MITI-530770 format. One record per residue (C-alpha): residue number from 1; residue in one letter; x, y, z. Coordinates in nm, 3 decimals. Layout:
! residues N
{num=NUM; residuo=A; x=X; y=Y; z=Z}
...
! end
This chain:
! residues 313
{num=1; residuo=M; x=10.948; y=3.085; z=14.200}
{num=2; residuo=T; x=11.304; y=2.978; z=14.253}
{num=3; residuo=D; x=11.376; y=2.724; z=14.524}
{num=4; residuo=G; x=11.678; y=2.910; z=14.661}
{num=5; residuo=T; x=11.927; y=2.676; z=14.496}
{num=6; residuo=A; x=11.887; y=2.765; z=14.127}
{num=7; residuo=S; x=12.153; y=2.988; z=13.979}
{num=8; residuo=F; x=12.179; y=2.938; z=13.607}
{num=9; residuo=D; x=12.458; y=3.033; z=13.373}
{num=10; residuo=V; x=12.218; y=3.046; z=13.079}
{num=11; residuo=I; x=11.839; y=3.066; z=13.056}
{num=12; residuo=T; x=11.691; y=3.056; z=12.709}
{num=13; residuo=M; x=11.334; y=3.144; z=12.622}
{num=14; residuo=G; x=11.129; y=3.052; z=12.318}
{num=15; residuo=R; x=11.065; y=2.782; z=12.065}
{num=16; residuo=V; x=11.064; y=2.408; z=12.129}
{num=17; residuo=G; x=10.945; y=2.113; z=11.927}
{num=18; residuo=V; x=11.021; y=1.774; z=11.782}
{num=19; residuo=D; x=11.227; y=1.762; z=11.464}
{num=20; residuo=L; x=11.173; y=1.472; z=11.225}
{num=21; residuo=Y; x=11.474; y=1.428; z=10.998}
{num=22; residuo=P; x=11.484; y=1.180; z=10.709}
{num=23; residuo=H; x=11.713; y=0.881; z=10.731}
{num=24; residuo=Q; x=11.769; y=0.936; z=10.357}
{num=25; residuo=S; x=11.971; y=1.238; z=10.244}
{num=26; residuo=G; x=11.910; y=1.411; z=9.913}
{num=27; residuo=V; x=11.554; y=1.281; z=9.890}
{num=28; residuo=A; x=11.236; y=1.491; z=9.873}
{num=29; residuo=L; x=11.006; y=1.452; z=10.173}
{num=30; residuo=D; x=10.733; y=1.286; z=9.968}
{num=31; residuo=E; x=10.982; y=1.011; z=9.881}
{num=32; residuo=V; x=11.140; y=0.962; z=10.224}
{num=33; residuo=E; x=11.091; y=0.615; z=10.368}
{num=34; residuo=S; x=11.174; y=0.675; z=10.738}
{num=35; residuo=F; x=11.253; y=0.951; z=10.985}
{num=36; residuo=G; x=11.447; y=0.999; z=11.306}
{num=37; residuo=R; x=11.305; y=1.197; z=11.600}
{num=38; residuo=F; x=11.511; y=1.473; z=11.764}
{num=39; residuo=L; x=11.470; y=1.757; z=12.011}
{num=40; residuo=G; x=11.429; y=2.087; z=11.827}
{num=41; residuo=G; x=11.351; y=2.456; z=11.848}
{num=42; residuo=S; x=11.616; y=2.730; z=11.834}
{num=43; residuo=A; x=11.598; y=2.846; z=12.196}
{num=44; residuo=T; x=11.598; y=2.487; z=12.318}
{num=45; residuo=N; x=11.892; y=2.393; z=12.097}
{num=46; residuo=V; x=12.098; y=2.685; z=12.228}
{num=47; residuo=A; x=12.034; y=2.568; z=12.585}
{num=48; residuo=V; x=12.151; y=2.218; z=12.490}
{num=49; residuo=A; x=12.462; y=2.355; z=12.319}
{num=50; residuo=A; x=12.553; y=2.567; z=12.622}
{num=51; residuo=A; x=12.499; y=2.265; z=12.850}
{num=52; residuo=R; x=12.745; y=2.068; z=12.636}
{num=53; residuo=H; x=13.003; y=2.333; z=12.721}
{num=54; residuo=G; x=12.947; y=2.257; z=13.089}
{num=55; residuo=R; x=12.711; y=2.546; z=13.161}
{num=56; residuo=R; x=12.412; y=2.513; z=13.392}
{num=57; residuo=T; x=12.121; y=2.587; z=13.163}
{num=58; residuo=A; x=11.744; y=2.600; z=13.163}
{num=59; residuo=V; x=11.481; y=2.680; z=12.902}
{num=60; residuo=I; x=11.154; y=2.869; z=12.943}
{num=61; residuo=T; x=10.903; y=2.716; z=12.704}
{num=62; residuo=R; x=10.576; y=2.527; z=12.673}
{num=63; residuo=T; x=10.478; y=2.191; z=12.524}
{num=64; residuo=G; x=10.155; y=2.010; z=12.466}
{num=65; residuo=A; x=10.019; y=1.765; z=12.723}
{num=66; residuo=D; x=10.100; y=1.479; z=12.490}
{num=67; residuo=P; x=10.362; y=1.209; z=12.420}
{num=68; residuo=F; x=10.584; y=1.448; z=12.225}
{num=69; residuo=G; x=10.577; y=1.684; z=12.524}
{num=70; residuo=R; x=10.697; y=1.399; z=12.744}
{num=71; residuo=F; x=10.972; y=1.328; z=12.490}
{num=72; residuo=V; x=11.085; y=1.693; z=12.509}
{num=73; residuo=R; x=11.116; y=1.690; z=12.887}
{num=74; residuo=R; x=11.297; y=1.355; z=12.885}
{num=75; residuo=A; x=11.539; y=1.473; z=12.615}
{num=76; residuo=L; x=11.612; y=1.795; z=12.804}
{num=77; residuo=A; x=11.705; y=1.595; z=13.113}
{num=78; residuo=E; x=11.928; y=1.365; z=12.907}
{num=79; residuo=Y; x=12.110; y=1.663; z=12.759}
{num=80; residuo=G; x=12.159; y=1.825; z=13.100}
{num=81; residuo=V; x=11.912; y=2.111; z=13.057}
{num=82; residuo=D; x=11.693; y=2.195; z=13.357}
{num=83; residuo=G; x=11.326; y=2.161; z=13.264}
{num=84; residuo=R; x=11.164; y=2.329; z=13.564}
{num=85; residuo=F; x=11.039; y=2.619; z=13.347}
{num=86; residuo=V; x=10.877; y=2.390; z=13.090}
{num=87; residuo=A; x=10.500; y=2.364; z=13.135}
{num=88; residuo=E; x=10.221; y=2.188; z=12.951}
{num=89; residuo=V; x=9.941; y=2.364; z=12.764}
{num=90; residuo=P; x=9.636; y=2.138; z=12.744}
{num=91; residuo=G; x=9.460; y=2.137; z=12.409}
{num=92; residuo=L; x=9.760; y=2.239; z=12.199}
{num=93; residuo=P; x=9.988; y=1.977; z=12.042}
{num=94; residuo=T; x=10.365; y=1.985; z=12.078}
{num=95; residuo=P; x=10.495; y=2.124; z=11.744}
{num=96; residuo=V; x=10.652; y=1.895; z=11.488}
{num=97; residuo=T; x=10.897; y=2.013; z=11.221}
{num=98; residuo=F; x=10.996; y=1.815; z=10.913}
{num=99; residuo=C; x=11.327; y=1.891; z=10.744}
{num=100; residuo=A; x=11.447; y=1.770; z=10.406}
{num=101; residuo=L; x=11.821; y=1.706; z=10.380}
{num=102; residuo=F; x=12.012; y=1.844; z=10.083}
{num=103; residuo=P; x=12.364; y=1.915; z=10.215}
{num=104; residuo=P; x=12.563; y=2.125; z=10.246}
{num=105; residuo=E; x=12.325; y=2.422; z=10.284}
{num=106; residuo=N; x=11.975; y=2.339; z=10.159}
{num=107; residuo=F; x=11.750; y=2.219; z=10.443}
{num=108; residuo=P; x=11.389; y=2.328; z=10.376}
{num=109; residuo=L; x=11.178; y=2.324; z=10.692}
{num=110; residuo=Y; x=10.808; y=2.253; z=10.724}
{num=111; residuo=F; x=10.662; y=2.373; z=11.055}
{num=112; residuo=Y; x=10.349; y=2.215; z=11.199}
{num=113; residuo=R; x=10.249; y=2.457; z=11.474}
{num=114; residuo=F; x=9.871; y=2.445; z=11.443}
{num=115; residuo=P; x=9.633; y=2.571; z=11.568}
{num=116; residuo=K; x=9.896; y=2.749; z=11.779}
{num=117; residuo=A; x=10.230; y=2.645; z=11.923}
{num=118; residuo=P; x=10.230; y=2.598; z=12.301}
{num=119; residuo=D; x=10.557; y=2.796; z=12.327}
{num=120; residuo=L; x=10.359; y=3.104; z=12.220}
{num=121; residuo=E; x=10.144; y=3.061; z=12.532}
{num=122; residuo=I; x=10.419; y=3.168; z=12.774}
{num=123; residuo=R; x=10.259; y=3.426; z=13.004}
{num=124; residuo=T; x=10.413; y=3.705; z=13.207}
{num=125; residuo=D; x=10.258; y=3.581; z=13.532}
{num=126; residuo=D; x=10.427; y=3.243; z=13.481}
{num=127; residuo=L; x=10.780; y=3.386; z=13.465}
{num=128; residuo=D; x=11.023; y=3.320; z=13.748}
{num=129; residuo=R; x=11.158; y=3.674; z=13.763}
{num=130; residuo=P; x=11.421; y=3.609; z=14.034}
{num=131; residuo=A; x=11.570; y=3.329; z=13.821}
{num=132; residuo=I; x=11.565; y=3.547; z=13.509}
{num=133; residuo=E; x=11.730; y=3.835; z=13.693}
{num=134; residuo=A; x=11.994; y=3.611; z=13.848}
{num=135; residuo=A; x=12.090; y=3.421; z=13.531}
{num=136; residuo=R; x=12.429; y=3.519; z=13.395}
{num=137; residuo=V; x=12.288; y=3.506; z=13.041}
{num=138; residuo=L; x=11.932; y=3.541; z=12.916}
{num=139; residuo=W; x=11.884; y=3.431; z=12.554}
{num=140; residuo=A; x=11.553; y=3.522; z=12.389}
{num=141; residuo=T; x=11.446; y=3.476; z=12.028}
{num=142; residuo=M; x=11.240; y=3.673; z=11.779}
{num=143; residuo=T; x=10.995; y=3.386; z=11.744}
{num=144; residuo=G; x=10.865; y=3.462; z=12.091}
{num=145; residuo=L; x=10.762; y=3.808; z=11.973}
{num=146; residuo=C; x=10.538; y=3.693; z=11.688}
{num=147; residuo=A; x=10.221; y=3.642; z=11.895}
{num=148; residuo=E; x=10.062; y=3.710; z=12.232}
{num=149; residuo=P; x=10.089; y=3.632; z=12.518}
{num=150; residuo=S; x=10.446; y=3.522; z=12.445}
{num=151; residuo=R; x=10.534; y=3.868; z=12.305}
{num=152; residuo=T; x=10.452; y=4.050; z=12.627}
{num=153; residuo=A; x=10.619; y=3.779; z=12.836}
{num=154; residuo=T; x=10.937; y=3.792; z=12.627}
{num=155; residuo=L; x=10.958; y=4.171; z=12.653}
{num=156; residuo=A; x=10.896; y=4.146; z=13.028}
{num=157; residuo=A; x=11.179; y=3.894; z=13.067}
{num=158; residuo=L; x=11.415; y=4.114; z=12.865}
{num=159; residuo=G; x=11.309; y=4.421; z=13.062}
{num=160; residuo=A; x=11.376; y=4.250; z=13.395}
{num=161; residuo=R; x=11.746; y=4.249; z=13.324}
{num=162; residuo=R; x=12.002; y=4.515; z=13.417}
{num=163; residuo=R; x=12.188; y=4.699; z=13.141}
{num=164; residuo=S; x=12.509; y=4.547; z=13.275}
{num=165; residuo=D; x=12.378; y=4.193; z=13.216}
{num=166; residuo=L; x=12.438; y=3.964; z=12.921}
{num=167; residuo=T; x=12.094; y=3.979; z=12.761}
{num=168; residuo=I; x=12.104; y=3.830; z=12.413}
{num=169; residuo=L; x=11.840; y=3.874; z=12.144}
{num=170; residuo=D; x=11.857; y=3.607; z=11.874}
{num=171; residuo=L; x=11.715; y=3.767; z=11.559}
{num=172; residuo=D; x=11.604; y=3.418; z=11.446}
{num=173; residuo=H; x=11.343; y=3.493; z=11.180}
{num=174; residuo=R; x=11.100; y=3.247; z=11.024}
{num=175; residuo=P; x=10.874; y=3.433; z=10.778}
{num=176; residuo=V; x=10.593; y=3.181; z=10.820}
{num=177; residuo=F; x=10.547; y=3.295; z=11.182}
{num=178; residuo=W; x=10.487; y=3.662; z=11.093}
{num=179; residuo=E; x=10.221; y=3.861; z=10.911}
{num=180; residuo=S; x=10.486; y=4.072; z=10.736}
{num=181; residuo=P; x=10.851; y=4.184; z=10.761}
{num=182; residuo=P; x=10.748; y=4.532; z=10.888}
{num=183; residuo=E; x=10.560; y=4.368; z=11.176}
{num=184; residuo=A; x=10.867; y=4.164; z=11.265}
{num=185; residuo=R; x=11.087; y=4.475; z=11.245}
{num=186; residuo=R; x=10.857; y=4.668; z=11.476}
{num=187; residuo=W; x=10.893; y=4.415; z=11.756}
{num=188; residuo=A; x=11.260; y=4.350; z=11.691}
{num=189; residuo=R; x=11.332; y=4.717; z=11.750}
{num=190; residuo=E; x=11.130; y=4.710; z=12.071}
{num=191; residuo=A; x=11.321; y=4.409; z=12.199}
{num=192; residuo=L; x=11.659; y=4.555; z=12.101}
{num=193; residuo=T; x=11.607; y=4.839; z=12.349}
{num=194; residuo=H; x=11.635; y=4.579; z=12.629}
{num=195; residuo=A; x=11.916; y=4.365; z=12.485}
{num=196; residuo=T; x=12.289; y=4.408; z=12.530}
{num=197; residuo=V; x=12.389; y=4.158; z=12.258}
{num=198; residuo=A; x=12.222; y=4.092; z=11.923}
{num=199; residuo=V; x=12.304; y=3.802; z=11.693}
{num=200; residuo=G; x=12.160; y=3.705; z=11.356}
{num=201; residuo=N; x=12.241; y=3.619; z=10.998}
{num=202; residuo=V; x=12.239; y=3.875; z=10.718}
{num=203; residuo=T; x=11.875; y=3.816; z=10.625}
{num=204; residuo=E; x=11.762; y=3.836; z=10.987}
{num=205; residuo=C; x=11.954; y=4.160; z=11.038}
{num=206; residuo=E; x=11.787; y=4.307; z=10.730}
{num=207; residuo=V; x=11.444; y=4.218; z=10.870}
{num=208; residuo=A; x=11.530; y=4.363; z=11.211}
{num=209; residuo=V; x=11.696; y=4.691; z=11.116}
{num=210; residuo=G; x=11.660; y=4.728; z=10.740}
{num=211; residuo=E; x=12.030; y=4.687; z=10.655}
{num=212; residuo=K; x=12.167; y=4.399; z=10.449}
{num=213; residuo=D; x=12.534; y=4.499; z=10.441}
{num=214; residuo=P; x=12.691; y=4.321; z=10.741}
{num=215; residuo=L; x=12.887; y=4.619; z=10.874}
{num=216; residuo=R; x=12.603; y=4.866; z=10.832}
{num=217; residuo=A; x=12.365; y=4.616; z=10.993}
{num=218; residuo=A; x=12.596; y=4.573; z=11.292}
{num=219; residuo=L; x=12.636; y=4.949; z=11.336}
{num=220; residuo=T; x=12.260; y=4.997; z=11.315}
{num=221; residuo=L; x=12.207; y=4.730; z=11.581}
{num=222; residuo=L; x=12.445; y=4.927; z=11.803}
{num=223; residuo=D; x=12.240; y=5.240; z=11.734}
{num=224; residuo=H; x=11.941; y=5.055; z=11.878}
{num=225; residuo=G; x=12.119; y=5.012; z=12.211}
{num=226; residuo=V; x=12.310; y=4.681; z=12.213}
{num=227; residuo=R; x=12.676; y=4.675; z=12.316}
{num=228; residuo=L; x=12.778; y=4.387; z=12.091}
{num=229; residuo=A; x=12.637; y=4.310; z=11.746}
{num=230; residuo=I; x=12.719; y=3.979; z=11.576}
{num=231; residuo=V; x=12.634; y=3.911; z=11.213}
{num=232; residuo=K; x=12.660; y=3.552; z=11.090}
{num=233; residuo=R; x=12.760; y=3.533; z=10.724}
{num=234; residuo=G; x=12.760; y=3.162; z=10.653}
{num=235; residuo=P; x=13.066; y=3.053; z=10.453}
{num=236; residuo=E; x=13.208; y=3.406; z=10.486}
{num=237; residuo=G; x=13.235; y=3.374; z=10.864}
{num=238; residuo=V; x=13.124; y=3.610; z=11.139}
{num=239; residuo=L; x=13.140; y=3.987; z=11.186}
{num=240; residuo=A; x=13.132; y=4.129; z=11.539}
{num=241; residuo=V; x=13.126; y=4.498; z=11.634}
{num=242; residuo=D; x=13.122; y=4.631; z=11.990}
{num=243; residuo=A; x=13.004; y=4.963; z=12.131}
{num=244; residuo=E; x=13.359; y=5.101; z=12.128}
{num=245; residuo=G; x=13.376; y=5.057; z=11.753}
{num=246; residuo=R; x=13.607; y=4.757; z=11.744}
{num=247; residuo=I; x=13.542; y=4.528; z=11.451}
{num=248; residuo=V; x=13.638; y=4.164; z=11.431}
{num=249; residuo=E; x=13.595; y=3.945; z=11.127}
{num=250; residuo=A; x=13.667; y=3.573; z=11.148}
{num=251; residuo=P; x=13.785; y=3.408; z=10.937}
{num=252; residuo=P; x=13.898; y=3.664; z=10.675}
{num=253; residuo=V; x=13.841; y=3.420; z=10.386}
{num=254; residuo=P; x=13.542; y=3.198; z=10.298}
{num=255; residuo=V; x=13.529; y=2.851; z=10.449}
{num=256; residuo=E; x=13.402; y=2.529; z=10.297}
{num=257; residuo=V; x=13.064; y=2.435; z=10.440}
{num=258; residuo=V; x=13.031; y=2.061; z=10.475}
{num=259; residuo=N; x=12.695; y=2.066; z=10.652}
{num=260; residuo=G; x=12.531; y=2.377; z=10.796}
{num=261; residuo=L; x=12.231; y=2.211; z=10.960}
{num=262; residuo=G; x=12.202; y=2.334; z=11.319}
{num=263; residuo=A; x=12.517; y=2.544; z=11.297}
{num=264; residuo=G; x=12.345; y=2.862; z=11.414}
{num=265; residuo=D; x=12.221; y=2.709; z=11.738}
{num=266; residuo=A; x=12.557; y=2.543; z=11.807}
{num=267; residuo=F; x=12.716; y=2.882; z=11.750}
{num=268; residuo=G; x=12.471; y=3.032; z=12.000}
{num=269; residuo=G; x=12.567; y=2.791; z=12.275}
{num=270; residuo=A; x=12.937; y=2.849; z=12.205}
{num=271; residuo=L; x=12.880; y=3.225; z=12.210}
{num=272; residuo=C; x=12.719; y=3.206; z=12.554}
{num=273; residuo=H; x=13.007; y=2.993; z=12.680}
{num=274; residuo=G; x=13.269; y=3.226; z=12.534}
{num=275; residuo=L; x=13.109; y=3.540; z=12.677}
{num=276; residuo=L; x=13.076; y=3.379; z=13.020}
{num=277; residuo=S; x=13.439; y=3.269; z=13.002}
{num=278; residuo=G; x=13.548; y=3.627; z=12.946}
{num=279; residuo=W; x=13.703; y=3.555; z=12.609}
{num=280; residuo=D; x=13.804; y=3.871; z=12.428}
{num=281; residuo=L; x=13.666; y=3.872; z=12.076}
{num=282; residuo=R; x=13.933; y=4.120; z=11.972}
{num=283; residuo=P; x=14.272; y=4.015; z=11.836}
{num=284; residuo=S; x=14.576; y=4.114; z=12.037}
{num=285; residuo=S; x=14.708; y=4.338; z=11.759}
{num=286; residuo=T; x=14.609; y=4.483; z=11.424}
{num=287; residuo=T; x=14.843; y=4.244; z=11.244}
{num=288; residuo=P; x=14.673; y=3.930; z=11.115}
{num=289; residuo=T; x=14.812; y=3.608; z=11.256}
{num=290; residuo=P; x=14.838; y=3.276; z=11.074}
{num=291; residuo=P; x=14.510; y=3.084; z=11.073}
{num=292; residuo=V; x=14.512; y=2.836; z=11.358}
{num=293; residuo=R; x=14.249; y=2.649; z=11.552}
{num=294; residuo=S; x=14.181; y=2.791; z=11.895}
{num=295; residuo=S; x=14.254; y=2.571; z=12.193}
{num=296; residuo=R; x=13.935; y=2.703; z=12.350}
{num=297; residuo=P; x=13.668; y=2.436; z=12.310}
{num=298; residuo=G; x=13.369; y=2.538; z=12.107}
{num=299; residuo=W; x=13.517; y=2.846; z=11.939}
{num=300; residuo=P; x=13.329; y=2.831; z=11.611}
{num=301; residuo=V; x=13.592; y=2.960; z=11.368}
{num=302; residuo=P; x=13.969; y=2.985; z=11.331}
{num=303; residuo=R; x=14.095; y=3.289; z=11.521}
{num=304; residuo=R; x=14.242; y=3.483; z=11.236}
{num=305; residuo=C; x=14.086; y=3.825; z=11.272}
{num=306; residuo=R; x=14.105; y=4.177; z=11.137}
{num=307; residuo=H; x=14.088; y=4.470; z=11.378}
{num=308; residuo=Q; x=14.006; y=4.815; z=11.248}
{num=309; residuo=M; x=13.858; y=5.143; z=11.360}
{num=310; residuo=R; x=13.487; y=5.196; z=11.340}
{num=311; residuo=S; x=13.363; y=5.313; z=11.002}
{num=312; residuo=P; x=13.183; y=5.648; z=10.972}
{num=313; residuo=R; x=12.807; y=5.626; z=10.982}
! end
């Protein structure tokens, strides 16, 4: 339970682990000579990113009772993320993920989450419901829905929130965690009924709602009950559509990707910060403005946007 002093800007819930990245870029993993160790896991990374924007953050997750679990808790503290909701699961090792580096956009991941990842052992009875209800943002990920008891706990956390709250579902999809895309879609649709914001890339949106076209995917996400749908399109930027039918695309032209590793989680932390700051995603008029960098720290793209009426369904 909360201690009476905790009031978090952002609580994330889901995957954690230790990422092992090669010190050599452009080299296959079987030829790598040495690795660096880093804190990982999408939900955890979003909490770190939001903390870097000055937000009071915490993560709900589980580690093994092992040295890597101790590393996770120490790293969270160093990054300014509250670790009070991180518990150990005896008998299950803290997950390790290897990533090969082939910039700018090819980063194959190899997940070692056997026999089961501790973060899938989050249980409903372990949740601090007052803290979840009081948080200004709750960020949950699709990974938490792939197995029990984490699935029930994630849905319970989402369901504890009011419809006026910022409750964000990250459509983060890793095929290796699921039996099939239809199974993932089933639980995505269940979770979307509790969320007020959905965010995912084009492939993740297709898995969640069956639409690959960014605009149709965003509109379908709105049909499932969210008030803001955000589709990440890589070099083509971001598409956002709200419940009033306003559409924002930024930037309107492709951008050069220098290195996309971790960009989605950094975007997530910036999104939480921007929503909490009350930033209006809409442009001030329908006339495009020259592309400039925003003075707002952390805004992920130049603020040249296009505003148009909602397309017919």
